C-alpha positions in Angstrom: 39.1 35.9 14.6 37.2 36.2 18.0 36.9 32.9 20.0 33.3 32.4 21.2 32.0 30.2 23.7 28.9 28.1 22.9 26.2 30.3 24.8 27.9 33.3 22.7 26.3 31.5 19.3 23.0 32.1 17.7 22.6 29.9 14.6 19.0 30.6 12.5 17.7 29.4 9.5 15.7 31.8 7.6 12.8 29.6 5.8 9.4 30.7 4.2 7.9 30.9 0.7 9.2 32.1 -2.6 9.2 36.1 -2.5 8.8 36.4 1.2 12.0 38.4 1.3 14.5 35.9 3.0 17.5 36.9 1.3 16.6 40.5 1.5 16.4 40.3 5.3 19.6 38.3 5.7 21.3 41.3 3.4 19.8 44.0 5.7 21.0 42.0 8.8 24.4 41.8 7.3 24.4 45.3 6.2 23.0 46.5 9.8 25.6 44.4 11.5 28.4 46.3 9.6 29.6 42.7 7.7 29.1 44.6 4.2 29.7 48.1 3.2 26.5 48.0 0.8 23.1 46.6 1.1 22.8 43.7 -1.7 19.8 43.5 -3.7 18.1 40.5 -5.1 16.3 42.8 -7.8 19.4 44.6 -8.4 21.3 41.2 -9.1 23.7 42.4 -6.2 23.0 40.0 -3.5 26.0 38.8 -1.4 24.0 35.3 -1.1 22.1 34.5 -4.0 25.5 34.4 -6.5 24.9 31.7 -8.8 23.6 32.8 -12.4 20.7 30.7 -12.0 19.5 32.4 -9.0 20.1 35.9 -10.6 18.4 35.0 -13.8 15.6 33.6 -11.7 15.8 36.5 -9.1 15.2 33.3 -6.7 17.4 31.4 -4.3 17.6 28.0 -5.7 20.2 26.7 -2.9 20.8 27.6 0.6 23.3 30.3 1.5 25.6 30.8 4.6 26.7 33.9 6.3 27.3 35.4 9.5 27.4 38.8 11.4 28.5 39.7 15.2 26.5 41.9 17.3 27.0 42.9 21.0 29.6 40.3 21.6 27.7 37.4 20.0 28.3 35.5 16.9 25.4 35.1 14.8 25.1 32.3 11.8 22.4 32.6 9.4 21.4 30.0 6.9 19.3 31.4 4.1 17.1 28.8 2.4 15.1 28.5 -1.0 11.4 29.3 -0.5 10.2 27.1 -3.6 9.0 23.5 -2.7 10.7 22.4 -5.7 14.0 23.0 -3.9 13.2 22.2 -0.4 16.1 19.7 0.2 18.6 22.2 0.8 16.1 24.5 3.2 15.3 21.0 5.0 18.9 20.2 5.6 19.9 23.6 7.0 17.1 22.8 9.9 19.9 20.3 11.2 22.7 23.1 11.8 20.1 25.8 13.9 18.2 26.2 17.0 15.6 28.5 15.5 13.7 28.2 12.4 12.6 32.2 11.3 9.8 31.8 9.2 9.6 34.7 7.0 6.0 35.7 6.0 5.3 38.3 3.0 2.6 41.0 4.6 1.2 41.0 0.8 1.3 37.5 0.2 0.5 35.9 3.4 0.8 32.4 4.4 1.6 30.0 1.5 2.2 26.3 1.1 6.3 26.6 2.1 5.2 28.8 5.1 3.2 26.0 6.4 5.6 23.1 5.5 8.8 24.7 6.8 6.9 25.6 10.3 5.8 21.9 10.7 9.3 20.6 9.8 11.1 23.1 11.9 8.5 22.0 14.7 8.7 18.3 14.3 12.9 18.6 14.5 12.2 20.0 17.5 13.4 23.6 16.9 12.5 26.8 18.5 10.4 28.9 15.7 10.1 32.8 15.0 7.6 34.5 12.8 8.8 37.6 10.9 6.3 39.7 8.7 8.2 41.2 6.4 7.2 43.6 3.2 5.1 45.8 5.8 5.5 48.8 3.4 4.1 46.9 0.6 0.8 49.2 -0.8 -1.5 46.1 -0.7 -0.2 44.8 2.5 -2.7 43.7 5.1 -0.6 43.2 8.4 -3.3 42.5 10.9 -4.7 39.7 8.8 -1.5 38.5 8.4 -0.8 38.2 12.1 -4.3 36.9 12.7 -3.9 33.9 9.8 -0.5 33.2 11.8 -2.1 32.9 14.9 -5.2 30.8 13.4 -2.9 28.5 11.7 -0.1 28.0 14.2 -1.4 28.8 17.5 -2.1 31.6 20.1 1.8 31.1 21.3 2.6 33.3 18.3 2.4 36.6 19.8 3.9 39.9 18.4 7.1 40.9 20.1 6.9 44.2 18.4 4.1 46.0 16.6 4.6 48.4 13.6 3.8 52.1 14.1 4.3 55.6 12.2 2.4 54.0 9.4 5.0 51.1 9.1 8.3 53.4 9.4 9.2 52.0 12.7 8.6 49.3 15.3 7.5 49.3 18.9 8.5 47.0 21.1 6.3 45.3 23.1 8.1 43.5 25.8 10.1 46.0 27.6 7.1 48.8 27.1 3.7 48.3 28.4 2.4 51.1 26.5 3.0 53.0 23.1 2.1 53.8 19.6 1.0 51.1 17.3 -0.4 50.9 13.8 -3.1 48.2 14.9 -3.7 46.2 18.0 -2.5 47.4 21.3 1.0 47.5 23.0 -0.3 46.8 26.1 -2.2 43.6 25.0 0.8 42.3 23.3 3.2 42.7 26.3 0.5 40.9 28.5 0.4 38.1 26.0 4.2 37.8 25.8 4.5 37.6 29.6 1.8 34.9 29.6 3.4 33.0 27.0 6.3 32.6 28.5 5.7 32.0 32.0 3.3 29.2 30.5 6.2 27.3 30.2 7.2 27.2 33.8 5.0 26.1 36.6 7.1 28.1 39.0 6.7 31.4 37.1 3.1 31.1 36.4 2.4 31.0 40.1 4.4 33.7 40.9 2.9 35.7 37.9 -0.8 34.8 38.8 0.3 36.1 42.5 1.6 39.4 41.5 5.3 38.4 42.4 6.9 38.1 39.0 10.1 39.9 38.4 10.9 41.0 34.5 14.4 39.5 35.3 12.8 36.1 35.5 11.1 36.6 32.7 14.1 37.4 31.0 15.7 34.1 31.8 12.7 32.1 30.9 11.8 33.5 27.7 14.6 31.5 25.6 13.2 28.1 27.5 10.1 29.2 26.1 11.0 29.7 22.5 12.6 26.3 22.4 10.1 24.6 23.9 7.6 26.0 21.3 5.1 27.9 24.2 6.0 31.3 23.0 6.8 32.0 19.2 7.6 35.5 18.6 6.0 37.4 15.5 8.5 40.7 14.5 8.0 43.1 11.9 10.3 44.1 9.2 10.7 46.1 5.9 13.9 44.5 5.0 14.9 47.3 2.1 13.8 49.9 4.0 15.8 49.6 7.3 12.6 49.0 9.4 12.8 46.4 12.2 16.4 45.0 11.2 18.1 46.7 14.1 15.2 45.0 16.8 15.8 41.9 15.1 19.3 41.7 16.0 18.7 42.7 19.7 15.8 40.2 20.0 18.4 37.3 18.8 20.1 37.9 21.8 17.4 37.6 23.9 14.8 35.5 22.5 16.7 32.9 20.4 18.0 29.6 21.8 21.7 29.3 22.2 23.2 25.6 21.3 23.5 25.5 24.9 19.6 26.2 25.7 18.2 25.2 22.3 17.6 21.6 20.8 20.4 19.3 21.7 21.4 16.6 19.4 21.8 12.8 20.1 24.9 11.0 18.6 24.2 7.1 18.1 27.0 4.9 18.1 26.1 1.3 17.6 23.2 0.4 19.9 24.0 3.0 22.2 22.6 6.7 22.0 23.8 10.1 23.8 22.8 13.5 23.8 25.8 15.7 22.8 26.9 18.4 25.1 27.7 21.5 23.1 31.0 22.1 24.9 34.3 22.8 23.4 36.0 20.6 26.1 34.2 17.7 25.0 35.1 15.5 22.0 34.5 17.0 18.4 31.7 16.0 16.5 30.1 17.8 13.8 27.4 17.4 10.8 27.5 17.9 7.3 24.2 20.1 6.5 25.2 21.7 3.1 27.7 20.8 0.1 28.3 23.1 -3.1 31.0 23.0 -5.8 32.2 26.3 -6.9 31.6 26.7 -10.6 35.3 29.0 -11.0 37.4 26.7 -9.2 35.6 23.2 -9.3 36.1 22.9 -5.3 33.7 20.8 -3.4 33.1 22.6 -0.3 30.9 21.3 2.7 29.3 23.2 5.4 29.2 21.5 8.8 27.6 22.4 12.3 30.0 21.7 15.1 28.0 20.3 17.8 30.8 19.6 20.6 34.5 20.0 20.8 37.2 21.8 18.9 38.6 21.2 15.2 42.0 22.2 14.3 43.8 21.6 10.9 46.1 19.2 12.2 43.3 16.9 13.4 42.4 13.4 12.5 38.8 13.1 12.1 36.5 9.7 11.3 33.2 8.9 10.0 30.9 5.9 9.8 32.7 5.2 6.4 36.1 6.7 7.2 37.2 4.9 10.6 40.7 5.3 10.0 40.6 8.9 10.3 40.6 12.1 7.6 42.4 15.1 7.9 40.1 18.1 7.2 42.7 20.4 5.8 41.5 24.0 5.8 39.0 25.2 8.5 36.8 28.1 6.9 34.1 30.6 7.8 31.9 31.1 5.2 30.2 34.1 4.1 28.2 33.9 1.2 30.9 32.9 -2.0 33.5 33.8 0.4 35.7 31.6 2.5 37.7 32.9 5.1 40.7 30.6 6.9 40.4 30.3 10.6 42.6 28.6 13.2 40.2 26.7 15.4 36.4 25.8 15.4 34.5 25.3 18.6 31.2 23.7 19.5 28.1 25.9 18.5 29.6 27.4 15.1 29.3 26.7 11.4 32.1 26.0 9.6 33.5 24.8 5.9 35.8 22.2 4.9 36.8 21.8 1.2 37.6 18.6 -0.9 36.2 15.6 1.5 34.2 12.9 0.2 31.4 13.3 2.5 27.6 13.5 1.9 25.0 15.8 3.7 23.9 14.5 7.0 27.3 12.5 7.6 29.1 13.0 11.0 32.8 13.6 11.6 33.9 12.5 15.2 37.5 13.0 16.6 36.1 9.7 18.7 34.1 6.8 17.8 32.3 7.7 14.7 28.1 7.6 14.9 25.1 9.3 13.2 22.6 12.0 14.3 19.2 12.2 13.0 18.3 14.5 10.5 15.2 16.4 9.6 12.7 14.1 7.6 13.1 14.7 3.6 10.2 14.1 1.3 10.5 11.6 -1.2 11.2 12.9 -4.9 8.8 11.3 -7.0 8.7 13.5 -10.4 10.9 11.8 -12.9 12.5 12.3 -16.3 14.4 9.9 -18.3 17.5 11.8 -19.7 19.6 10.9 -22.6 22.9 12.6 -23.8 22.7 14.3 -27.3 26.3 13.6 -27.9 28.1 10.6 -28.1 30.6 9.9 -25.4 29.3 12.3 -22.9 27.3 9.5 -20.8 30.3 9.2 -18.1 30.4 13.0 -17.8 26.7 13.3 -17.4 26.8 10.5 -14.8 29.4 12.7 -12.6 27.8 15.8 -13.0 24.4 14.3 -11.9 25.8 12.9 -8.8 27.3 15.8 -7.8 23.7 17.4 -8.0 22.5 14.3 -5.8 25.3 15.2 -3.2 24.1 18.7 -3.1 20.4 18.4 -3.0 18.9 15.6 -1.0 15.5 15.7 -3.1 17.3 15.2 -6.2 18.2 11.3 -7.3 19.8 9.8 -10.3 19.4 6.3 -11.0 19.1 3.5 -13.6 15.3 2.9 -14.3 13.5 -0.1 -16.5 15.9 -1.1 -19.4 18.7 0.7 -18.3 17.3 4.2 -18.5 19.0 6.9 -16.7 16.4 8.7 -14.6 16.4 11.7 -12.4 14.0 12.4 -9.9 13.0 15.4 -7.7 10.4 17.5 -6.3 9.1 18.7 -9.6 9.6 19.7 -13.3 10.8 23.0 -12.1 14.0 21.6 -9.7 14.8 19.0 -13.0 14.9 21.6 -15.3 17.1 24.0 -13.4 19.7 21.3 -12.8 19.6 20.2 -16.4 20.0 24.0 -17.6 22.8 24.0 -15.3 24.4 21.2 -16.5 24.1 22.2 -20.0 25.7 25.9 -18.9 28.0 24.9 -16.5 29.3 21.5 -17.6 28.4 21.8 -21.4 26.4 18.8 -21.4 23.2 18.6 -23.0 20.7 16.0 -22.7 17.1 15.0 -24.0 14.3 14.1 -22.0 11.1 12.1 -21.8 8.8 10.5 -19.5 10.3 7.9 -17.8 9.1 4.1 -18.2 6.7 3.1 -15.7 8.3 0.5 -13.6 5.6 -2.2 -14.1 6.5 -6.1 -13.3 5.3 -9.0 -14.9 4.2 -12.3 -13.0 1.7 -15.5 -13.2 -1.5 -16.0 -11.6 -1.6 -19.7 -12.8 0.9 -22.5 -13.2 2.3 -24.8 -16.5 3.5 -28.3 -15.9 5.4 -30.5 -17.7 6.8 -28.0 -20.1 9.6 -29.6 -22.4 12.0 -27.6 -24.2 15.1 -28.8 -26.5 17.9 -26.4 -28.0 19.5 -28.4 -31.1 22.4 -26.7 -33.2 24.4 -28.1 -35.7 26.6 -26.1 -37.9 29.2 -28.4 -38.5 31.8 -29.7 -36.0 30.8 -29.5 -32.4 27.1 -28.8 -31.9 24.9 -27.3 -29.1 22.3 -29.7 -27.1 20.3 -29.4 -24.2 17.0 -30.5 -23.3 15.1 -29.2 -19.9 11.7 -30.2 -18.7 10.2 -27.7 -15.9 7.1 -26.7 -14.0 6.5 -23.2 -13.1 4.2 -22.1 -10.3 3.2 -18.7 -8.8 4.9 -17.4 -5.4 3.5 -15.2 -2.9 3.7 -11.3 -3.5 7.4 -10.3 -2.6 8.9 -13.8 -2.6 10.9 -13.1 -5.6 12.3 -15.8 -7.7 12.9 -19.5 -6.5 14.5 -22.4 -8.3 14.1 -25.9 -7.2 15.8 -28.8 -8.5 13.7 -31.9 -8.6 15.7 -34.2 -10.7 16.5 -37.6 -9.0 19.5 -39.2 -10.6 21.6 -38.0 -13.7 19.3 -37.0 -16.2 21.2 -33.9 -16.5 24.8 -32.7 -14.8 24.9 -30.9 -12.1 26.8 -28.1 -13.7 24.1 -28.1 -16.5 21.4 -27.5 -13.7 23.2 -24.5 -12.8 23.4 -23.3 -16.4 19.6 -23.8 -16.6 18.9 -21.4 -13.5 21.3 -18.8 -14.9 19.5 -18.9 -18.6 15.9 -18.4 -16.6 17.5 -15.7 -14.2 18.6 -13.7 -17.6 15.2 -14.4 -18.9 13.5 -12.9 -15.9 15.1 -9.6 -16.1 14.2 -9.2 -19.7 10.4 -10.0 -19.3 8.6 -12.2 -21.6 5.1 -10.4 -22.0 5.8 -6.7 -22.1 9.4 -6.1 -21.4 9.4 -5.7 -17.6 11.3 -7.7 -14.8 9.3 -10.8 -13.5 8.9 -11.4 -10.1 7.2 -13.8 -7.6 7.5 -17.4 -9.6 8.8 -20.5 -8.6 10.5 -23.0 -11.2 11.1 -26.6 -10.6 13.3 -28.4 -13.1 12.0 -32.0 -13.2 13.7 -33.7 -16.1 15.7 -33.3 -19.2 18.6 -34.7 -21.3 22.2 -34.3 -22.2 24.2 -35.1 -25.2 28.1 -36.7 -24.3 29.5 -34.3 -26.8 27.2 -31.4 -27.7 25.7 -30.4 -24.2 27.7 -27.3 -22.9 27.0 -24.2 -20.5 25.3 -22.0 -23.2 22.8 -25.1 -24.4 21.2 -25.3 -21.4 21.1 -21.6 -21.0 19.2 -21.2 -24.3 16.9 -24.4 -22.9 16.4 -22.8 -19.6 14.9 -19.5 -21.2 13.3 -21.5 -24.0 11.2 -23.5 -21.5 10.5 -20.6 -19.1 9.4 -18.2 -21.9 6.7 -21.1 -23.0 5.6 -21.7 -19.4 5.2 -18.2 -19.0 2.8 -17.5 -21.4 0.9 -20.8 -20.3 0.4 -19.7 -16.7 -1.9 -16.8 -17.3 0.6 -13.9 -17.0 -0.3 -10.7 -15.7 1.4 -7.0 -15.1 1.8 -5.6 -12.0 1.7 -1.8 -11.1 3.2 0.3 -8.9 0.7 1.9 -6.3 1.8 4.9 -4.4 -0.1 6.8 -1.4 -0.4 10.3 -2.0 -1.0 13.0 0.6 -2.5 16.5 -1.2 -2.9 19.8 0.8 -5.0 22.1 -0.8 -7.8 25.1 0.1 -10.7 23.5 1.7 -12.7 25.1 -1.2 -10.7 22.7 -3.6 -11.5 19.5 -1.9 -14.1 18.1 -4.2 -12.4 19.2 -7.5 -9.1 17.3 -5.9 -11.1 14.3 -5.1 -12.6 14.1 -8.2 -9.4 14.4 -10.0 -8.0 11.6 -8.2 -11.1 9.3 -8.7 -10.4 10.4 -12.6 -6.8 8.7 -12.0 -8.2 5.3 -10.6 -7.4 6.6 -7.0 -9.0 5.4 -4.2 -9.7 7.5 -1.1 -8.0 6.9 2.3 -9.7 10.0 4.3 -9.1 13.6 4.3 -9.2 16.1 7.4 -9.1 19.9 7.5 -6.2 22.1 9.0 -5.8 25.6 10.0 -5.6 28.3 7.9 -8.3 27.3 5.6 -6.5 23.9 4.1 -7.4 20.2 3.9 -5.3 17.0 3.5 -6.6 14.3 1.1 -5.0 10.7 1.3 -5.6 8.4 -1.4 -3.9 5.5 -3.2 -3.3 5.9 -7.0 -1.4 3.9 -9.5 2.1 5.7 -10.3 1.1 5.7 -14.1 -1.7 8.0 -13.5 0.4 10.8 -11.8 2.7 11.8 -14.8 1.2 15.2 -15.2 -0.5 15.6 -11.7 2.3 18.3 -10.6 0.9 20.8 -13.2 -2.5 19.7 -13.0 -3.0 20.3 -9.3 -1.5 23.8 -9.7 -4.0 24.7 -12.2 -6.6 23.4 -9.9 -5.6 25.2 -6.5 -4.1 28.3 -8.6 -0.7 27.0 -6.9 -1.8 26.9 -3.5 -1.9 22.8 -3.5 1.0 20.3 -2.7 1.6 16.8 -2.5 4.1 14.2 -1.7 3.7 10.5 -2.7 5.5 7.1 -1.2 5.8 3.8 -3.0 3.0 1.4 -1.5 2.9 -1.7 -3.5 2.3 -3.6 -6.4 -1.2 -4.6 -8.1 -2.5 -6.3 -11.4 -2.9 -3.9 -13.8 -6.7 -4.0 -15.4 -7.1 -6.2 -18.5 -7.9 -3.4 -20.8 -4.8 -1.3 -20.1 -2.7 -4.5 -19.7 -3.4 -5.1 -23.5 -2.6 -1.5 -24.4 0.8 -1.8 -22.9 1.6 -5.4 -24.4 0.7 -3.9 -27.6 2.7 -0.8 -27.2 5.8 -3.0 -26.3 5.1 -4.9 -29.6 5.2 -1.9 -31.7 8.2 -0.9 -30.1 9.9 -4.5 -31.0 8.8 -4.5 -34.1 10.2 -0.6 -34.9 13.3 -1.8 -33.4 13.8 -4.6 -35.8 12.8 -2.8 -38.5 
């Protein structure tokens, strides 16, 4: 394989909403550059990139895909990403591997939820941004309106680099040409706007431009810098299935896409020190994992890494913050869709693959001192389902499979919930159902699902003093005896549990005081009021009594539990419920309906703001228990245009009437279990 310098690489992520044509554009680029001998099609299920059975069935990408091409002496790595908000994890992770995010917008659908979200994430992470208006041949396309919406939503620095002409049959260059045919707008106006956007990022060039002394060669050199800074965001036009604008896109990559040398520089953090990584193959090797997938046929785990500096050979030893002794990378490969081609050396600026290593997305591998590199911020997955195996004996296999999914998707979490429930959490029901379907088809593991238990907590608001409990059991031979006296007091929220030994003298031997504490701790996990863990209480052990023969560890554990349960019910027990911060983005026309719906869910507004593109952001704090069906409700109110995120905030006391309902439901469950 040819060897390239860092400045000869271009790394882009195709991002945007479902159906905008990201995968079709990637297929067109591969075919145009001669990397494939046929044009892959999503609709015909012949895509080189959407290769999983689930993606083919849904005609939609459910995971990111890596591919590459060569063009005029440059190597271009492309990461095609899923457009559904449910599968945003792999899309966000892809941003860590590139210098430029290419936001693909459908000419007939316009700006949608993921369009806006991925643009914001790319800019927040410091990447250059392009816009590609695809499907310009669509019968109901309003291309001028889409361009206007892009400029209104993302700023005047979004300027057409070319314009459709010949009724969408070709495109006209607006950078090299000052005049020409265009289906709308003006080539001359676009040319002026491009120049002004580029020189606007450089004060010296701006002076020359205003003085009429600017040479286009100087603008060429400044163009990439302007894109990297966000001062210039080119808009290009394509019909990816009709070979319109594809060649022009490839040429623009070389002139307007930041290379690893000119684009965002990552910083390596080692301990307390932080330094910018220089993208040179002569520096120490540093790379970061941004994608993981397991081949369904071979069951081999592949990891895609972006090489930020140095070079990697198969015989090297590399380190991570978890494996400081060093690991061998084994085979070094280049990825083309589902194919992996071996290479001898990987160098700074490239994207490569390794196999069978126990690493996670975001992990950094180094030849020198291991460290970390900041990843883009991922949203907190809050939609949950409790899962239970339909077949006895499959529990361990299910756990292993869910762990594998969690490695592949940063926005999928598998954990144990209240009462030992196996909980999966993600960005929405679509995502979770897709993984469960894959688990059933690929791994032959079937589960049933139900809403998870809300993680309520129990605590007290009053106190109980001198609560005495004696455990006495005599069954012939050695018996059991333990007597304890305790006080129970509330602790400040967040302080947890505290056990205070206030016995003076030898009323209870020291080992049995420990046994009492152990018994109380066991009761804390089981709860008293409604079966939820108990928090923020203080227990004082003030007296007790032992028996010279019958007192033993188990007796004082039972006595401690009994005394605590009695004291708890006398201390004004209450339930605490989790409260979350919710941020809803919706069309401005739906603000009233959304705020009304949140209020009906016991939500408290925290403010709202209007954002470009006719959208609004509403902030509120809402009890988690009220949001079980919010995903579908929001979609219904906004016609699929709304999205939301939520993060845990704090716990609050459950209102009395609701608390009684929860307690009654728990009593029924207990009665049914013992029936």
